C-alpha positions, 0 to 999 in steps of 0.5 A: 322090512319095517312099515315106517319112513325116515326123512332127513333134511340138512339145512343151512343152520340146522338139520331135521329128521322125522319118523313117519307112519303110512298116514303121515303121522310124525312119530318121532323127530330130531333137530341138530344145529350147526353153523355156516362158515363165511371165510370172507364176504360173499363166500359161504361153505360147510364141511361135508363130513362134519356138518352134512354127514355128521348131522345125518349120523347124529339124527339117525342115532337119536331116532333109531338107537333108542325105544321105540324104534330101530333100523328094522322099523324103517321101510325106506329113507329119503334125504334132502339138503341145501343146494345146489352146492358144489362138492369135489370128491377124490377117487376114494370118494372123500371131499377135497374141500368144504362144500361151496354153498348155493346162491348165498355164495357169490365167489364165482362172479368173475367166472360168470362174467367169463362164461357169458363173454366166452359162450354168449349170455343169450346162448346160455339162456336159450340152452339152460332156460336160465341165466347164470347167477350165484345159484349156478354150479358150473361157474363154481366148478370153474372157480375151483379149477382156476383158483385151486389148481393143485386140489383140482388135479385130485378131483374125480367127481363133482356132487352136491349136498343131497347127492353126497348124503346118498353116496354115503348111505348107498355108495351110489352117485346120483342127483335129482333132475331139479337140482341138476338143472342148476349145474348150468351150463352143463345140462340141456334143459330141453331134454334134461340130460347132461350135455358136452356142448359147453362142458369142455370149458368147465368139467368132464361129464363123466365126473358128474352123477347120474340123473334120476327123478326124486321119487325113484330109488337111488340105491340101498343102504350098504354096509358102511351106511348101516354101520354108521347110522343104525339103518338096516342093510338093503333099506331102499333110499329115494333119490330125494331132492333139494330142501326147498322142493321137499319142503313144497311136497311137505305142505302139499304144493304139488299141483299146477298153480301151487306156489310155495313160499319157504320162510327159512334162513333164505326164502325160496319160491316154487311154483308148480307148472305143467309147462316151462316158462323160461325167464331170465329173472327166475329159474326154470327147472324140472319138478320132482316128478316126471312130466312136471316143471317148476318156476323157482326163485330165492332170496339169499338172506331172510331168516338169517338176517333175523338171526344176525340181528339177534346175535349182534343186537340182542346180546343182553338176552338168551337166544330164546328170550331174544326172539320172543322179545324182538317179535313182541316189541316189533308188533307194537310198532306201526306198519312202516317201521317209523319210516325205515326201509331195509334192503335184505341183500346181506349176501348179495341177492338171487331173484329177481334182481340176480345181483351177487354184488348187492348189499344190505341197506337201511334207509331212514334212520333217526335218533328216535328209532329203537331196536324194535323199529329196525327189527320190524324194518327187517321183517318188512324188507323181507316181505317187500322182497317176497312181493317183488318175487311174486309180482315177477312171477305173475308178470311172466304170465304164470297162474298163481292159484294158491300160496302156501307158507312153510318153514320156521318163519311161519311160527310167527303169525305176525310176520306172516301177516306182514307179508300178506299185508305187503304183498296183498295176498292170502297165504294157506297155512298147513297144520304141520310145517315141520319142514322138508324132512316130512316131504322126504319121508313122503318121497321115501314112501313113494320110492318104495312103492308103499305110497301113491301121490294121492296119499299126500292129501291125507298127509297135509291138513289145513291150519288156517290162512292169513288174509291181507288187510286192505287198509294196511296194504295201502300203507305198504304200497308206496313204501314198496315202490320206494323199496324198489327205487332204493335198490336202483338208486344205491346199486352203484354205491354198494357195488363199489363198496362190495 
């Protein structure tokens, strides 16, 4: 068996893979871009075979089927993916429909309302340690059962994105505890076990994957997996994790008090805890490792809004030129975007407002404003949302000792500075922020026994910090308060519009 580790992460708009050695050096990497299907407002889905599995196969071919590496060099594999998603499989293990995505998909609003009325909102919270939201998988299973009854008759198994990839690689049906916590109200959050307490209203428990920790072995590459990827039969595959949890591991956010802020197509927050702190505004979850807990949250649309703005309002430029120009022009605009405030709720919003019917709002526009004013307002609006989540976490009594930034958004130090100035917090920046695929590679090493958790200190090196500017914070502080007011005062209108 080889000495290297393969990590692959399937994200919302792209997938990344890395081959890493035992000291954390990235030897080779690969990126594959894809799209998210939005068949109607509030829905979001992807083809599990063409996108999720197709990207894994393509990345393996790019990394393993040319010099200097082959499947023989890989000691272990781990994969992560967007989640929690809802993917139904038939008795042959084939997807019956496109996978319904995580909290960015809000199609199950009526099912959430029905379950809350049927079971009791407080009862669900006490059992699941979370309130039902667009992030919950249970209502999405119920949505399919009610709206696609003919397809539902063919369902043999319900899985999620990362678990489906493990299934294609190994034939094993397994899910990590962290992701499974979002399959509410099907899991007893006190003991992290599937429960039939409310399952009769939704799905039979024998249709769900077995539970395991992220650093355990899920299975081994089987013949079909080897034929399609070039990996060696028998190579161990870790249980892995949802992308955000692997991202936290990739930047060393694994100690109690570490808060990861992930700047991706969505923003995601994971605070590592020794004990759970349930609160209806955020998500109380299992950690990657036995005995560890997380407090997590997420914004539905962040980087995806910058992508939308680039595609729709910078069509005169190529993709690379557009971002370069937009960010450089944005830096010439004073803090406050010329009096514009933007609510970044373009696909509803997850935490802390948990409002799937929320929508984007741009307030304060005048004829004097230019494209760069609106682009800066987007970045500031996302920063206000990040501050809202951080303040919510602290209001719960959680101890935030260190904030670590990660994800594609960290490439723009100007944007990172805006967030620090808006939220009034420093952000630690690791030297390597390649993403969740690096965390996956580490999990592969843990599962195989080649690495220990303390080895992560050698993998993660510090690049610097962004410190908040107290003068600029004073400019943003009243604007943030207006950001909060803007949602409250437009909520009824956008609910009607949505």
